[in-house]
LUMBA-94589 format. One record per residue: x negated, y, z of N, C-alpha, C in turn; residue in one letter. Coordinates in steps of 0.001 Angstrom, whole numbers, padded with zeros to 6 digits, always signed. Atoms other than C-alpha are relative to their C-alpha. Example, Ala and Ser with C-alpha at 12.3 -4.5 7.8 and 13.67 -1.06 7.14 Angstrom:
BEGIN
-000890-001190+000000-012300-004500+007800-000900+001200+000000a
+000820-001190-000060-013670-001060+007140+000770+001090+000730s
***
This chain:
BEGIN
+000581-001603-000287-159501+041549+031842-000868+000227-001195m
+000683-000033+001120-161487+041054+028975+000424+000728-001695p
-000979-001259+001531-158881+041951+026062+000604+001276+000471n
-000443-000950-000317-157607+044686+028386-000567+000862+000537l
+001195-001007-000424-160654+046588+029291-000662+000810-000779a
+000131-001281+001767-161535+047707+025178+000675+001319-000074p
-001482-000547+000329-158078+049596+025360+000247+001050+001537h
+000099-000278-001163-158690+051161+029205-001025+001364+000318l
+001192-001189-000257-160788+054451+030308-001253-001127+001339s
+001016-000315-000984-163474+053452+033224+000895+000395+001420r
-001135-000242-000406-160571+054876+035518+000653-001045+000381h
-001619+001581+000260-157462+052233+034722-000594-000841+000263l
+000604+001489+000020-160156+049567+035055-000068-000175+000870l
+000069-000100-001621-161000+050286+038695+000990-001340+000478f
-000593+000989-000368-158200+048675+040078+000566-001472-000147p
-000159+001035+000021-157899+045749+038224-000785-000272+000119l
+000798+000275-000561-161598+045255+039061-000183-000658+002109i
-000083-000489-001401-160570+046246+042749+000724-001358+000354q
-001193+000853-000872-157619+043570+042502-001107-001600-000162f
+001247+000964-000369-160827+040400+041739-000549+000355+000703e
+001356-000271-001074-163220+041802+044336+000998-000344+001000g
-000532+000586-001464-160179+041837+046928+000970-001799+000448d
-000350+000971+000255-159028+038050+045863-001100-000986+000464k
+001109+001168-000306-162691+036954+046285-000232+000477+001369a
+000593-000821-001923-162993+039040+049991+000895-001857+000113d
-000754+001254-000598-159886+036276+050664-000567-000537+000423e
+000338+000980+000014-160911+033665+049553-001851-000414+000919k
+001240+000145-000843-164368+034445+051547-001166-000360-000892g
+000810+000101+001335-166363+033985+047900-000587+001296+000759d
+000862-001156+000114-169358+036069+049009-000398-000082-001256t
+001278-000454+000970-171449+035448+046095+001088+001014-001222e
-002001-000503+001546-167501+036492+043508-000432+001540+000327t
-000853-001297-000516-166969+039450+045917-001241+000802-000232y
+001424-001506+000661-171040+041554+045064-000189-000635-000975n
+000019+000202+000935-170777+040174+042023+000935+001194-000906k
-000657-000516+000078-167899+042001+041899+000025+001647-000135i
+001358-001743+000003-169721+045337+043691-000820+000382-000550l
+001330-000739+001129-172577+045244+041661+000965+000684-001078s
-000662-000579+001442-170212+045440+038745+001052+001062+000076g
+000059-001154-000199-168392+048252+040328-000829+001192-000359k
+001447-000797-000627-171529+050385+041099+000162+000130-001413i
+001029-000573+000801-172447+049867+037303+000983+000588-000593t
-001044-000179+000496-168778+050690+036683+000225+001923-000127l
-000159-002619-000241-168539+054731+038181-001316+000178-000028l
+001344-001223-000082-172186+055375+038053-000292+000999-001186e
-000232-001406+000996-171673+057529+035098+000452+000936+000233d
-001466-001121-000625-168236+059870+037239-000913+000331+000828t
+000973-001457-000811-169193+062325+039656+000313-000410+001255n
-001084+000995-001930-167546+059583+043023-001515-000181-000041m
+001631+000802+000100-171152+059468+043776+000238-000375+001496t
+000921+000061-001917-170376+059741+047823+001023-001382-000073d
-001029+000875+000393-167921+056300+046720-001593-001441-000356y
+000915+001133-000155-170342+055197+045039-001222-000556+000456v
+000809+000269-001075-173093+055286+047514-000035-000784+001113a
-000778+000944-000643-170938+053476+049868-000071-001247-000381n
+000496+001456+000923-171061+050851+047320-001546-000798+000360m
+001546+001019-000421-174598+049889+047300-000408+000205+001112y
+001104+000390-001235-175348+050531+051049+000987-001285+000423c
-000231+000978-000603-173076+047791+051666-000434-001174-001042e
+000154+000672+000634-173943+046012+049048-001319-000625+000403l
+000997+000568-000971-177568+045700+049792-000449-000047+001081h
-000408+000288-001687-176602+046150+053755-001414+001414+000458g
+000747-000464-000602-178485+049054+054060+000626+001470+000348v
-000437-001577-000462-178026+052614+056217+000698+001114-001393q
+000362-001376+000500-178925+055386+053864-000356-000271-001632e
-000252+000885+001884-177913+054914+049908-002346+000633-000549p
+001507-000755+000375-181682+055771+047678+000906+002414-000194p
-000059-001568-000610-182626+059847+047005+000563+000503-001115a
-000486-000200+000934-181362+059493+043627+001965+000251-000256e
-001606-000514+000247-177582+059515+044528+000089+001522+001345y
-000395-001002-000291-178045+062248+046805-000583+000966-000772i
+000480-001145+000634-179847+064167+044823+001550+000601-001993k
-001110-000394+000754-176568+063486+041952+001217+000499+001115k
-001370-000673-000701-174356+064842+044812-000177+001301+000049r
+000084-001414+000038-175936+067916+045064+000767+000838-000980e
-000799-000784+000986-175530+068919+041420+001365-000512-000417e
-001510+000160+000071-172076+067542+041850+001003+000975+000420v
-000202-000791-000462-171454+069849+044044-000130+001594-000592v
+000368-001888+000455-173122+073011+042806+000778+000137-001910a
-000950-000231+000857-171187+071968+039544+001755+000466+000476q
-001095-000135-000533-167956+071800+041506+000918+002096+000435l
+000544-001883-000231-168972+075570+042901+000351+000651-001356r
-000204-001381+000962-169349+077033+039744+000908+000386-001531s
-000949+000149+000782-166096+075632+037703+001105+000760+000854y
-000342-000531-000149-164793+076848+040802+000292+001331-000344e
+000036-001531+000281-165750+080400+040694+000903+000184-001972q
+000299-000455+001312-165262+080248+036534+001787-000462+000023a
-001086+000165+000076-161702+079428+036802+001151+000569+001428t
-000674-001206-000693-160660+081802+039649+000900+000698-000528a
-000331-000911+000785-159026+084164+037939+001147-000793+000101t
-001428+000050+000551-156643+082699+035934+000719-001294+001173i
-001001+000658-000282-155364+079648+038566+000132+000416+000744a
-001190-000466-001510-154486+082451+041159+000950+000219-000930d
-001439-000888+000765-152189+084317+038344+001210-001114-000417l
-000633+000641+000871-150709+081185+037099+000495-001154+001345l
-001414+000389-001428-148977+080434+041580+000629+001282-000090t
-001194-001853-000373-147436+084471+041030+001207-000455-001141q
-001121+000283+000085-144426+083913+040483+001215+001086-001108d
-000767-001026+000997-144027+086883+038625-000881-000212-001887e
+000429+000024+001206-146596+086181+036270+000661-001666-001126v
-000686+001534+000343-145313+082250+035652+001706+000749-000926v
-000871-001140-000031-142002+084224+035302-000361+000923-001535n
-000052-001050+000650-143101+086027+032548-000658-000685-001803g
+000659+000934+001106-144371+083091+030174+000762-000574-000735l
-000519+000875+001159-142990+081759+027186-000315-000466-000454r
-000087+001469+000527-142500+078697+025204-001435+000474-001059s
+000973-000003+001699-144785+080455+022063-001199+000087+000699d
+000280-000162-000359-147881+079869+023685-000930+001083-000239k
+001231-001096+000357-149887+082533+021408+000873+001906+000879v
-000777-001024-000764-147044+085118+022806-001393+000169+001809a
+000522+000139-002069-148021+083841+026368-001916+000714+000024n
+000463-000496+000060-151581+084362+025432-000491+001599-000381l
-000013-001851+000223-151558+088002+024240+000744+000814+001585e
-000289-000651-001872-149596+088788+027890-000833-000218+000432f
+000828+000501-001243-152022+087043+029912-001193+000288+000065l
+000897-000999+000449-155180+089255+027701+000722+001845+000715k
+000001-001411-000003-153341+092646+027679+000157-000481+001816n
-000294-000830-001307-151789+092477+031480-001199-000282+001064q
+000739+000809-000983-154404+090308+033149-001279-000389-000281h
+001251+000087+000455-157543+090303+031592-001004-001745-000694g
+000523+001573+000189-157810+086233+030730+000198-000229-001547v
+000081-000268+000957-159859+085488+028070+000106-001546-000509t
+000279+001382+000596-159910+082076+025907-000321-000960+000609m
+001061+001088-001064-163216+080987+027814+000780-000538+000876e
+000047+000250-001482-161249+081066+030744+001139-000910-000176m
-001117+000742+000620-157876+079087+029141-001118-001523+000087v
+001009+001410-000297-160990+076222+028391-000399-000368+001107d
+000579+000572-000588-162687+076250+031280+000722-000383+001334a
-000633+000690-000741-159565+075013+033319-000259-001330-000740l
+000579+001617+000525-160092+071864+030594-001517-000281+000198y
+001681+000013+000132-163783+071810+031252+000562-000597+001611d
-000019+000105-001307-162699+072271+035102+001020-001578+000466f
-001223+001715-000380-159770+069250+035115-000898-001738-000461g
+000496+001394-000182-161927+066790+033727-001375-000481+000354q
+000990+000250-000922-164870+067523+036185+000658-000916+001338f
-000288+000011-001596-162414+066578+038780+000792-001241-000231q
-000879+001415+000108-160870+063588+036956-001479-001268+000055f
+001023+000982-000445-164199+062449+037080-000422-000349+001325r
-000355-000354-001250-164173+063312+040470+000113-000747+000815c
-001160+001300-000439-161280+060801+041014+001137+000796+001058g
-001237-000795+000214-159292+064260+042213+000250-000408-000895q
-001016+000116+001297-156648+063011+040101+001157+001140+000088y
-000971-000991-000693-154056+065522+042045-000475+000925-001081g
+000347-000614+000429-155855+068327+041136-000469+000007-001415p
+000774-000273+001504-157102+067423+037694+001468-000328-000991a
-001000-000583+000726-153608+067168+036764+000699+001099-000131a
-000718-001376-000146-152439+070141+037784-001408+000454-001239d
+001187-001560+001038-155765+072153+035647+000247-000185-001497m
-000762+000674+001306-154244+069882+032672+001056+000324-000630l
-001827-000811+000110-150791+071188+033008-000543+000911-000496y
-000388-001357+000733-151908+074630+032984-000716-000186-000891q
+001274-000499+002088-154654+074273+029832+001352-000315-000910f
-000902+000168+001637-151935+072790+028107+000919+000988-000139r
-000944-001427+000316-149272+075452+028715-001041+000846-000843v
+000377-000873+001158-151157+078023+027235-000871-000282-001175l
+001233+000835+000988-154019+076051+025276+000772+000287-001840s
-000986+000371+001068-153296+076216+021432-001252-000784-001433t
+001171+000692+001282-156343+074128+020001+001014-001557+000436d
-000202+001510-000281-154466+070210+019407-000594-000466+000533n
+000408+001400-001109-156902+068306+020380-000163-000231+000672d
+000372-000259-001674-157742+069447+023428+001288-000457+000946k
-001172+000367-000235-154029+069537+024050+000503-001467-000351v
-000480+001744+000166-153660+065617+023018-000695+000020+000928s
+000814+000031-001436-156593+065403+025236+000279-000037+000980a
-000503-000047-001413-155448+066961+028288+001488-000645+000320s
-000836+001140-000066-152240+064668+027861+000370-001109-000153t
-000024+002176-000642-153610+061479+027972-000471-000150+001113w
+000372-000455-001487-155861+062901+031403+000521-000718+000681g
-001201-000382-001040-152601+064068+032707+000648-001041+000042k
-000567+001433-000643-151069+060151+032217-001036-000463+000436l
+001373+000815-000453-154541+058863+033228+000472+000684+001850a
-000031-000548-001304-154080+061009+036738+001218-000634+000616c
-001451+000268-000766-150250+060278+037215-000356-001753+000171e
+000054+001595+000241-151369+056684+036500-000765-000270+001349i
+000982-000360-001529-154150+056823+039263+000557-000186+001389l
-000874-000190-001887-152142+058140+042089+001251+000078-000076s
-001926+000871-000869-148808+056267+041545+000806+001070+000048a
-001877-001021+000428-146323+059260+040449+000366-000756-001369n
-000489+000969+001281-144652+056550+038071+000315+001535-000670w
-001414-000324+000800-141646+058956+037281-001047+001614-000711e
+000467-000747+000679-144125+061701+036111-000975-000534-001248p
+000998+000241+001361-146578+059402+034143+001158-000336-001485a
-001318+000741+001979-143032+057892+031913-000144+001200-000785v
-000443-001120+001276-142458+061639+030840-001550+000126-000687d
+001024+000103+001116-146057+061467+029938-000417-000861-001173e
+000470+001162+001452-146618+058259+027634+001540+000571-001065i
-000472-000104+000691-143503+059756+026026-000695+001390-000589k
+001103-001133+000513-145609+063184+025562-000818-001005-001072n
+001523+000794+001019-148349+060969+024207+001065-001241-001292v
-000539+001215+001455-145964+058560+022200+000551+001121-001454r
-000884-000631+001064-144366+061833+020267-001055+000823-000748e
+001305-000372+000315-148106+062869+020104-000210-001185-001294n
+000730+001481+001035-149178+059955+018267+000705-000303-000920i
-000343+000071+001339-146407+059942+015818+000109+001241-001274d
-000477-001334+000398-146070+063141+015067-001774+000570-001015t
+001088-000127+000247-149919+063428+014520-000328-000351-001484k
+000172+000550+000973-151648+063374+011116-001599-000393+000211l
+001618+000725-000266-154492+060858+011301-001053-000367-000872f
+000591+000567+001700-157231+060446+008675-000186-001122-000213n
-000449+001381+000392-156530+056814+008538+001206-000697+001108n
-001485+000925-000855-153745+054302+009693-000775-000477+000794p
+001074+000463-001377-156566+052389+011708+000132+000779+001628r
+000374-000892-001323-157051+055433+014223+001424+000299+001013a
-000853+000097+000040-153533+055844+014717+000757-001142+000857q
+000299+000868-000007-153582+052346+014989-000270-000711+001394l
+001148-000326-001122-155785+052353+018179+000600+000576+000895d
-000853-000726-000788-153877+054920+019765+000563-000519+000272h
-000649+000689-000454-151193+053349+019883+000566-001499+000930r
-000030+000870-000527-152485+050164+021102-000419+000723+001725t
+000418-000684-001469-154329+052259+023942+000830+000400+000936m
-001276-000016-000561-150794+053559+024625+000501-001174+001154l
-000428+001329-001022-149416+049962+025469-000522-000376+001314i
+000768+001361-000796-152193+049010+027184+000629+001290+001191h
-000156-000920-000725-151673+052180+029522+001491-000260+000936w
-001459+000227-000571-148123+051718+029804+000252-000962+001533s
-000174+001520-001136-148123+048463+031575+000016+000612+001274l
+000193-000125-001614-148659+050256+034944+001024+000473+000367f
-001533-000935-000768-145420+052637+035157+001076-001813-000489p
-000506+001007+000440-144392+049175+033838+001186-000969+001370l
-000166+001806-000764-144200+046304+036566-000933+001211+001473f
+000518-000601-000701-144887+049376+039169+001844+000567+000110n
-000912-001315-000930-141793+051987+039098+001556-000822-000679f
-001325+000010+000849-138321+050419+037682+000682+000748-000608e
-000211-001079+000934-137183+053628+036267-001184-000110-001409g
+000801-000463+001133-140040+052769+033875+000590-000742-000517a
-000337+001352+000871-138814+049205+032355+001396+000711-001121r
-001154+000253+001238-135838+050509+030026-000518+000763-000980e
+001011-001540+000712-138038+053918+028616-001090-000975-001194p
+001205+000495+000799-141134+051448+027934+000018-001405-000695i
-000495+000265+000925-139571+048849+026846+001089+000137-001560l
-001026-000166+001603-137414+050305+024215-001463+000421-000808d
+000662-000619+000797-140569+051789+023102-001379-001540-000380m
+001313+001836+000435-142987+048004+022825+001342-000283-001232f
-000884+000445+001128-139815+046991+020816+000478+000445-001183f
+000132-001042+001161-139864+049739+018410-000703-000709-000650s
+000856+000779+000694-140749+048620+015281-001657+000145-000145a
+001518+000114-000379-144506+050267+015360-000426-000253+000901p
+000719+000704-000788-145028+049089+018397-000178-001270+000632y
+000027+001525+000326-144062+045383+017990-000854-000428-001154i
+001448+000827+001772-146670+045684+014655-001039-000041+001389n
+001345+000014-000917-149119+047395+017076-000344-001430+001328t
+000708+001197-001399-149106+044405+019798-000233-001462-000527i
+000143+001420+001239-148686+041581+016280-001435+000390-000551q
+001433-000824-000386-151711+043478+015405-001407-000251+000513t
+000689-000286-000737-153883+044144+017640-000595-000490+000964s
-000086+000816-001888-152926+043054+021293+000563-000609+000097c
-001235+000186-000174-150978+039932+021160+000358-001017+001189p
-000637+000356-001370-151433+039382+024626+000745+000374+000842w
-000850-001094-000130-149337+042159+025107+001417-001098+000404v
-001595+001057-000040-146368+039217+024634+000056-000376+001677l
-000348+001368-001421-147129+037295+028004+000930+001646+000942r
-000514-001670-000736-146029+040905+029755+001019+000729-000340y
-001984-000672+000880-143168+041806+027173+000932-001554+000725l
-001118+000705-000452-141870+038227+028196+000081+000534+001620i
-000314-000453-001358-142404+038814+031903+000629+001249+000499a
-000483-000660-000017-140710+041674+031954+001387-000062-000236a
-001119+000951-000281-138048+040706+030193+001264-000727+000547v
-000681+001240-000095-137278+037761+031312+000427+000472+002602i
-000301-000379-000773-137647+039359+034894+000905+001217+000568t
-000939-001295-000269-135654+041887+034165+002176-000873+000378g
-001748+000730+000032-132175+039524+033434+000905+000088+001101r
-000652-000266-000877-131269+040191+037074+000442+000934+000132a
-000219-001339+000065-130669+043756+036233+000571+000442-000927r
-000854-001362+001033-128880+044208+033537+000259-002542-001377a
-000391+001720+000431-127432+039612+033098+000866-000026-000646r
-001048-000092+000592-124365+040939+030984-000320+000723-001032n
+001162-000787+001322-127004+043454+028677+000318-001479-000751s
-000134-000107+001368-125946+043041+025043-001661+000010-000354s
+001536-000790+000365-129997+044834+025088-000556-001097+000657t
+000993+000616-000285-131329+042614+027355-000279-001930-000587q
-000518+001490+000516-129563+039178+025137-001080-000069-001265q
+000898-000305+001438-131677+040915+021826-001169-000102+000773k
+001197-000450-000439-134682+041724+023746-000805-001673-000142q
+000437+001216-000606-134842+037773+024926+000246-001039-002168l
-000114+000315+001214-133659+037097+020768-001951-000139-000738k
+001396-000148-000160-136890+038803+020193-001044-000312-000292d
+000673+000896-000984-139110+037629+022233-000714-001552-000623v
+000117+000761+000182-138297+034634+021461-000631-000450-001759i
+000449+000021+000973-139173+035444+017722-001317+000595-000359r
+001862-001117-000740-142648+036844+019025-000626-001268-000601y
+000969+001608-000617-143757+033360+020129-000429-000301-001031v
+000239+001319+000800-142829+031283+017253-001317+000714-001205r
+001229-000636+001233-144793+033967+014582-001136+000097+000571q
+001232-000547-001210-147406+034373+017192-000884-001057+000075e
+001111+000854+000168-148510+030948+017862-001059-000127-000137a
+001724-000335+000669-151581+030880+015824-000849+000288+000301y
+000752-001277-000431-152565+033760+016909-000404-000452+001765e
+000504-000177-001251-152636+033744+020732+001020-000847+000641y
-001096+000919-000212-150466+030933+023180-001201-000157+001789n
+001156+000413-001074-151196+031200+027181+001622-000874+000942d
-001363+000703-000714-148380+029532+030164+000849+000375-000216p
-001195-000611+000288-146191+031907+029752+000750+000068-001190i
-000586-000166+001579-145603+032516+025631+000620-002057-000295t
-000460+001956+000138-145878+028039+026252+002149+000156+000527q
-001356+000626-000267-142960+028189+028236+001093+000319-000637f
-001161-000469+000732-140890+030359+026395+000542-001109-001693v
+000734+001193+001267-142197+027653+023252+001039-000398+000521h
-000499+001294-000876-140791+024836+025257+001329+000179-000173a
-001308-000418-000612-137515+026321+026229+000673-000025-001369l
-000990-000724+000845-136405+027877+023302+000183-000738-001224y
+000482+000016+001631-138285+026837+019816-000102-001873-000031i
+000211+001435+000401-139440+022731+020719+001522-000402+000872a
-001124+000775-000899-136772+022195+023845-000055-000843+000262h
+000699+000956-000588-138848+020531+025385+000391+000545+001472d
-000173-000083-000857-137309+020528+028943-001422-000374+000950f
+001143+000352-000731-140596+018535+030571-000722+001634-000236d
+001143-000816-000129-142897+020900+029156+000374+001114+000189a
-000207-001102-000298-140905+023600+029809-000647+000891+001149a
+000430+000842-001506-141488+022719+033465-001381-000042+000355r
+001242-000423-000395-145120+022269+033420-000547+000804-000509e
+000744-001382-000499-145835+025971+031738+000723+000589+000571a
-000186-000533-000849-143660+027257+034159-000939-000273+001812l
+000591+000326-001036-145754+025760+036966-001572+000482+000060r
+001760-000618-000146-149130+027002+035715+000416+001631-000476l
-000479-001716-000211-147469+030678+034657+000280+000452+001127s
-000371-000377-001324-146610+030847+038246-001485+000454+000501q
+001801-000314-000623-150569+030281+039148-000216+001396-001348d
+000065-001379+000467-151374+032772+035969+000462+001183+000472v
-000990-001157-000790-148388+035865+037322-001082+000208+001612c
+000403+000018-001441-150304+034894+040661-001848+001027-000452r
+001292-000376-000032-153836+035837+039155+000139+001267-000370a
-000665-001357+000040-152319+039134+037577-000122+001193+000057d
+000037-001036-001014-153216+041977+038073+001223+000822-000207f
-001200+000013+001082-149820+043463+036200+001040-001272+001067f
-001608+000499-000524-147462+040782+037534+000033-000801+001004l
+000005+000098-000950-148973+040102+040468+001315-000909+001452s
-000914-000656-000250-146115+041762+042124+001451-000833+000241a
-001318+000520+000462-143326+039714+040331-000045-001604+000006s
-000145+001330-000397-144390+036249+040204+000302-000848+000572a
-000995+001125+000011-141533+034901+041795+000925+000474+000289d
-001049-000608+001001-139412+036994+040489+000644-000910-001151a
+000115+000750+001274-140182+035650+036966+000345-001510+000436f
-000055+000790-000334-140714+032078+038316+002068-000765+000266v
-000844+000063-000388-136871+032273+039917+000903+000419-001625e
-000784-000652+001057-135455+034289+036469-000370-001204-001083a
+000107+000729+001080-137338+031763+034425+000895-001161+000344a
-000808+001124-000015-135596+028686+036089+001681+000331-000173r
-001814-000393+000532-132028+030634+035550+000196-000770-001542h
-000390-000519+000640-132904+030895+032375-000523-001989-001094l
+000347+000987+000802-133936+027173+031696+001648-001909+000730i
-001363+000708-000275-130701+025667+033933+000468+000410-000870c
-001450-000083+000940-128471+027669+031211-000185-000957-001150e
-000417+001081+002075-129769+026309+027935+000246-001745+000576s
-000409+002075-000335-129617+022682+029802+001471-000135+000688y
-000794+000137-000170-125889+023339+030930+000361-000459-001262c
-000503+000128+000877-125580+024368+027773-000043-001459-000639k
+000135+001155+000003-126095+020852+026163+000270-001024+000505i
-000601+000799-001031-124681+018745+028826+001168+000147+000990f
-000633+000068-001167-121718+018661+030886+000267-000876+000632s
+000091+000572-000553-122256+016515+032890-001268-000403+000191r
+001381+000143+000378-126067+016246+034093-000811-000104+002442m
+000844+000264-001256-127880+014569+037540-000534+001111+000810n
+000647-000943-000718-128684+016523+040112-001825+000206+000283i
+001946+000409+000830-132731+015062+040426-000223+000107-001015r
+000408+000241+001288-132736+015200+037245-000217+001821-000231d
+000492-001376-000088-132210+018765+037270-001252+000533+000615l
+001251-000547-001363-134326+019091+040455-001177+000071-000784s
+001520+000216+001193-136964+017973+038053-001115+000594-001044a
-000262-000848+000096-136387+020126+035556-000717+001487+000258k
+000357-001002-000905-136746+023013+037635-000980-000174+000795l
+001082+000250-000521-139969+021734+039288+000758+000143+001668g
-000503+000108-002031-137399+021294+043072-000035-001650-000265l
-000176+001020-000347-137432+018863+045230+001608-000421+000092n
-001374+000331+000133-133720+016823+045068+000511+001114+001363p
-001256-001297-000827-132306+019327+047822-000231+000770+000195d
+000263-001094+000161-134395+022043+047349+001176+000306-001460d
-000765+000283+001574-132658+021766+043901+001063+000277-000166g
-001825-000584-000425-129023+021497+044881+000266+001027+001092e
-000465-001348-000384-129308+024210+047228+000134+000935-001181k
+000659-001015+000428-130654+026245+044570+001453-000111-001584w
-001253+000085+001052-127775+025461+042158+001230-000136+000374i
-001235-000920-000882-124870+025807+044775-000809+001393+000026v
+000177-001384+000215-126852+029433+045194+000936+000585-001664n
-000874-000339+001095-126192+029433+041085+000975+000569-000043l
-001384-000500-000008-123079+028822+041303+000743+000802+000389i
-000930-000689-001076-121930+030956+044180+000082+001692-001004r
+000263-001085+000451-123597+033892+042597+000114+000828-001336e
-000287-000077+001046-122980+033289+038912+001076+000197-000415t
-001845+000988+000029-119313+032124+039354-000448-000854-001059r
+000005+001573+001390-120415+029304+036730+000830-000850+000282l
-001846+001327-000527-117326+026735+036123-000919-000665+000545d
+000117+001618-000067-119012+023924+037082+000282-000251+001792a
-000018+000719-000690-118817+021967+040055-000896-001020+000364k
+001466+001100-000958-121118+019484+042365+001726-001288+000527i
-000991+001701-000567-119553+015898+043059-001344-000309+000825d
+001125+001038-000790-122004+014964+045580-000333-001343+000225s
-000286+001230+000132-120568+011701+045813-000952-000625-000956q
+001125-000171+001148-122308+010967+042367-001519+000395-000070n
+001407-000613+000005-124961+013196+043003+000224+000576-001569g
+000235-000510+001417-124137+015471+039984+000939+001010-000065t
-000762-001728+000433-123274+018691+038417+000920+000178-000889v
-001242+000071+001003-119486+018721+036205-000063+001742-000484i
-000583-001382+000478-119689+021581+033798+001526-000099-000770m
-001219-000248+000646-116340+022680+032237-000187+000570-001499n
-000239-001288+001182-117207+023871+028935+001326-000047-000728h
-000953-000972+000154-114616+025751+027634+000411-001189-001684p
+000160+000413+001256-113459+024174+024060+000202+000882-001125p
+000224-001060+001018-114416+025707+021107+001552+000173-001718n
-001856-000764+000400-111323+027705+019114-000742-000177-001491n
+000982+000278+001981-112049+026289+015250+000596+001986-000810v
-000099-000962+000376-109823+029752+014652-001178+001777+000050y
+000673-000911-001036-111993+031632+016701-001394+000418-000828q
+000902-000142+001042-115150+030889+014370-000052+000308-000798q
-000112-000339+001924-113777+030763+010821+000354+002065+000063v
+000619-002625+000273-113099+035397+011990-001099-000260-000520i
+001115-000737-000589-116244+035493+013265-001378-000367-001207e
+001002+000374+001139-118646+033553+010267+001401+001190-000819k
-001105-000280+000970-115864+035495+008018-000726+001494+000421t
+000586-000835-000439-117276+038325+009870-001157+000292-000681k
+001386+000692+000368-120643+037906+009241-000500-000039-001875g
+000087-000090+000788-120106+037398+006080-000101+000741-001575g
-000773-000776+000422-118243+039952+005008-001441+000884+000432f
+001671-000925-000042-121267+042230+006795-000671+000036-000918f
+001163+000395+000345-124009+040981+004687+000438-000108-001600r
-000219-000171+001614-122275+041117+001288-000054+001692-000234t
-000126-001120-000410-121556+044724+002904-001718+000394-001207q
+001437-000669-000522-125586+045346+003051-000883-000428-001407v
+001063+000424+001564-126692+042853-000301+000699+001761-001533l
-000484-001200+001136-124085+045812-002336-000618+001045-000344n
+000352-001259-000472-125449+048486-000388-001561+000399-000288s
+001280-000489+000991-128979+047869-001887+000104-001242-001479a
-000190-000369+001900-127760+047099-005352+000362+001302-000198v
+000135-001899+000937-126596+050299-005468-001111+000874-000043s
+001010-000714-000067-129447+052338-004391-000786-001555-000934k
***
């Protein structure tokens, strides 16, 4: 969490702290739970979520009524809410009328002129939508805030505020668990980052870093987010960002790729992503490592099956303790065992079931059942010799002629690339 926190808003950080609090509560660790509860109060004190913060204060201190300062702040928030409602009532009502909405076009200047001439709308009224959206977000009213920010974005010509409203709407959709709209907003934010003229490259890098961290929410909660977000992560600007400013995201990249095996078993894209991940783990080993990156290093770089088994055992605990990975911990372990078995089968034609089970971190009986299911599900060209307790792989002989053809193709392609480079 210390690595993630600087790149999340306090509202997006709250679910991660809540997750830690729930774990402490389940363990009956009252001291840790109270520390986390105190941290949540500190985190949300500067927001407008006064009732929620007051309830937490009462729970922490065992009192029935919160201090007077909470009651005063609540009155101020309610008064400000009414003020914003009055300031935006006219334009909000107009944007719910079909005849007005149907009269809007893609040209924002023309839309503002139309609303000004026909309905008396001013720029101050449009800006009030932005301010009210921000206010509702600070109140924890994420659904209404998303609507307000969307309406503002449709009308405003202020590029900086439009960009900020897009980030705000993305946060609202994430916190409301509206994953499909969240993926759409990620695309909008990405396009804005790629096209905006920043004062310095560091600012663009910081924006990309923040988008990467925000994208972890839909990535591990919505199946439809997996492909577009992984495509973004593996694109050159974003993988460079991960390697430069947030190498700890490799943990999530590896988990997403490995757990995606069952969905894309024969996908060349998935195989390429796995090869890319192996390369990034090798490059960043000096900068960052944890049990999940150690698993990839042990299995594909060091080719140490015992180290891979131990790393997988530790990875299971890491996944269960991680907010983003906890729900997919079992899927990760299962997919990782497939990778271990796959690598082991490429090396040996006859394997002892007891030995292979140990590599997978299973006892012999469970290991044999797991291997039988693997052969059945993947139609692996193998058979089990129960009498000798072995698995026999049928490795087809390598065709020498086919190898020559493939090598020739590769050499021809590299020659073309070199020739093109020389010509330029």
